[in-house]
C-alpha positions as CSV (number, residue, x, y, z in Angstrom):
1,X,-32.6,9.9,17.6
2,X,-29.0,8.7,17.8
3,X,-27.4,6.2,15.5
4,X,-25.5,3.3,16.8
5,X,-22.1,3.1,15.0
6,X,-20.2,-0.1,15.0
7,X,-16.5,0.3,15.1
8,X,-14.9,-1.5,12.2
9,X,-11.6,-3.2,12.9
10,X,-9.0,-2.6,10.2
11,X,-7.3,-5.9,11.0
12,X,-10.3,-7.7,9.4
13,X,-9.9,-5.9,6.1
14,X,-8.1,-7.3,3.1
15,X,-5.7,-5.0,1.3
16,X,-5.5,-5.5,-2.4
17,X,-2.9,-4.3,-4.9
18,X,-4.4,-2.2,-7.7
19,X,-3.9,-3.9,-11.0
20,X,-2.9,-0.8,-12.9
21,X,0.3,-0.3,-10.8
22,X,3.5,-1.3,-12.6
23,X,5.8,-3.2,-10.3
24,X,9.5,-4.2,-10.6
25,X,12.1,-5.6,-8.1
26,X,15.5,-4.2,-7.5
27,X,17.5,-6.2,-5.0
28,X,15.6,-5.9,-1.7
29,X,13.3,-3.1,-3.0
30,X,10.2,-2.9,-5.0
31,X,9.6,0.0,-7.3
32,X,6.0,0.9,-8.1
33,X,4.9,3.2,-10.8
34,X,1.5,4.8,-10.9
35,X,0.3,6.8,-13.9
36,X,-0.7,10.3,-13.1
37,X,-4.2,11.3,-14.0
38,X,-6.1,14.5,-14.4
39,X,-6.0,17.7,-16.4
40,X,-3.0,19.3,-14.5
41,X,-0.9,16.1,-15.1
42,X,-1.7,16.3,-18.8
43,X,-0.6,19.9,-19.0
44,X,2.5,19.3,-16.9
45,X,3.5,16.4,-19.2
46,X,2.9,18.3,-22.4
47,X,4.1,21.8,-21.4
48,X,6.9,21.1,-18.9
49,X,7.8,17.6,-20.3
50,X,7.5,15.9,-16.9
51,X,7.1,12.2,-16.4
52,X,3.6,10.9,-16.6
53,X,3.9,8.7,-13.5
54,X,4.7,8.7,-9.8
55,X,7.4,6.4,-8.6
56,X,7.3,4.8,-5.1
57,X,10.3,2.8,-3.7
58,X,9.4,0.3,-1.0
59,X,12.2,-1.0,1.2
60,X,12.5,-4.6,2.5
61,X,9.5,-4.3,4.9
62,X,7.3,-2.6,2.3
63,X,8.4,-5.1,-0.4
64,X,7.5,-8.0,1.9
65,X,4.0,-6.5,2.5
66,X,3.5,-5.7,-1.2
67,X,4.1,-9.3,-2.3
68,X,2.1,-10.6,0.7
69,X,-1.0,-8.7,-0.4
70,X,-2.7,-11.3,-2.6
71,X,-6.3,-10.2,-2.1
72,X,-7.0,-13.0,0.3
73,X,-4.9,-12.2,3.5
74,X,-6.3,-9.8,6.0
75,X,-4.3,-7.1,7.7
76,X,-4.0,-9.4,10.7
77,X,-2.7,-12.3,8.6
78,X,-0.1,-10.0,7.0
79,X,0.9,-8.7,10.4
80,X,1.5,-12.2,11.7
81,X,3.6,-13.2,8.6
82,X,5.5,-9.9,9.0
83,X,6.2,-10.7,12.6
84,X,7.4,-14.2,11.8
85,X,9.7,-12.9,9.1
86,X,11.3,-9.9,10.9
87,X,10.7,-10.5,14.6
88,X,11.2,-7.7,17.1
89,X,12.8,-5.3,14.6
90,X,9.3,-4.3,13.5
91,X,7.9,-3.3,16.9
92,X,5.5,-1.5,17.4
93,X,4.1,-3.8,14.7
94,X,0.4,-3.0,14.5
95,X,0.7,0.8,14.6
96,X,3.4,0.8,11.9
97,X,1.6,-1.8,9.7
98,X,-1.7,0.1,9.8
99,X,0.0,3.5,9.1
100,X,2.0,1.9,6.2
101,X,-1.1,0.5,4.6
102,X,-3.0,3.8,5.0
103,X,-0.2,5.6,3.2
104,X,-0.4,3.0,0.4
105,X,-4.1,3.6,0.2
106,X,-3.8,7.4,0.3
107,X,-1.4,7.2,-2.6
108,X,-3.8,5.1,-4.7
109,X,-1.7,1.9,-4.7
110,X,-4.1,-0.4,-2.8
111,X,-7.9,-0.8,-2.2
112,X,-9.6,-2.4,0.7
113,X,-12.0,-5.4,0.7
114,X,-14.0,-6.3,3.7
């Protein structure tokens, strides 16, 4: 018996910024700080005196996307706004946008809503 799998379109998903991410602006960049979690991070902080957070710096394209993610706009909507703002300098738009959002997700900075 085979299952029928529907392919889901990522353009229909809504990326949402995680609330626990600290965010500040610096000229055209956005700097995000995410607190490290886990036993290894605790040991590293207390034994090696390392910082207890990861820092991510988003350039102008990433900053535009970060502020555009309001929990209501789909990936498609963000892409259209992105294209209006930056024009042809973002091509190939959809491949780059999807890859960028996947990287944000893999680093624990965003979640997805269908």
